[in-house]
N, C-alpha and C positions, 0 to 999 in steps of 0.2 A: 468360365472365367472371373474369379474374384472379384471384388470390387478395388480401387485406389484407395488404403488409404494414406492419408496422408499425417504427419503432427504437428506442432504445435509450428513450425516455422517453413509450414505451408507445399513443405518437403516430401517426396511420396516414403512412407515410410521402409523401413530395412536398406531406405540405401544410404548406409552408414559414409560420410566423406567429411573431411574432414573443416570443408563449411560450416557442414548441419554440426558439426559438433563446435564451432564456434558461435550458430549460428544461437544455442540454445546455451551454452556459456553467457552471454551478452545477457537471454531471455532471464536466464535464471539469476544472476548482476538484480536485475530490473527487478525481480517479483520478492527478491529477500529484501530487497531496500522498502518499493513501497508496498509490499500485502503484508507487512506484518500490524499490528493494530491502531501501534502508536501512530505511525507515520499517515495511512486512512484522515486516521480520526486531526495532524493537524492540519497536515492539507483543505481536510474538506472545512475546519476553523478559518484557516486563511484563506481560504477561496470568499471566507465571506466579508474579511476586510484584515486588517491590519492589524496585529495586537500586539499587548507586553508580553514576557515570560508572565510572569505571574496572571496578565488576565488568563491566558492561552490553558494554562496549570487550572487555575477556575474551572474554567471553560469546558476542557476536559476531564476533568472530574477525578476519580481514582489515579489521580500518574504522579511515582515518584517526580519527584524533584531534579535527580540522579534521573532519567528515564526520559527523561520529558527533554535534560538538556542533551542528553548521549543521540537523544530522537532531531532534535534539530541539528546538532552537528553535522549528522549521515547526511539532513533532509540537503542544510550549505553546501559540503561536500560535493551533493551528485548535482547538484548549481538548480535544484527545489525550492529555494528558502534563500533570500536574503537578511543579513542581519545587518540593522542599523545602528550606529550609539552616538548617542548621545551628550555633550559634556555638561552633564547638571550632576549635582549631589544632592541624591544619588546620580547613579551613569541611567539617565532610562535609554534600553535596545527594544526595537520594533523589529517583529519578526513577517515579512510577506513573502507571497509566490514571487516566483520570478516568472516571466515569460513561460518554460516551457514546464517550471507549476503548474502555472493556467491551464495549461493544456492536458497536464492529469488530472483537472476535472475532470472532465465528462467522463471518459473511460473508469476514474471510480467510482463516480453515478451513477451510471449506466450498472454497474458491476453490482455497488449497494440496491439496488431496484432489484437488478434478481435477483435477490438473495432475499429478501423480506419479500417479492413473488414468490417464492418457493421453500420458507423456511417450515413449511409445515411438509412438506415434500418428505424432505431431508430429514425433516421429525422422524414419519412415518416409513422410512428407509428404514434407520438407524434403527431405529426398536424392529421391527424385521427381520433386519442382521442382526442386530444380540438376540435376539430370541433363536434364532436358527443354529448358531455357533457356539450358545448355550453361555453360562459362566468364564470368564479368562481366567 
């Protein structure tokens, strides 16, 4: 008897149901938001302290103003980031993680730790694979 494999939702593989499909869509949506490099960097930086837009942009480095704006809007829409506007001239805008955003820090940090611990193994596997398939 072959072992039962489970998919990322914890359901037995091959048992496709509407519930599993719905779970996969929910997981995919979350991964699409938090899985891109800019969102991960923004969440990590805001996990340290509240930052203004330009502080965040300087802290992250190679990110355009437009990309940072889009990333912050998406994180705000998902309830992970709050934006506070102060009525000054020019207006001051602070960004901070919400409680939901803070709850994301632990998995993000664990994934980052895993990536750093395994980067050499991943690179070696990629070289081995590329050699076995030849030039693209």
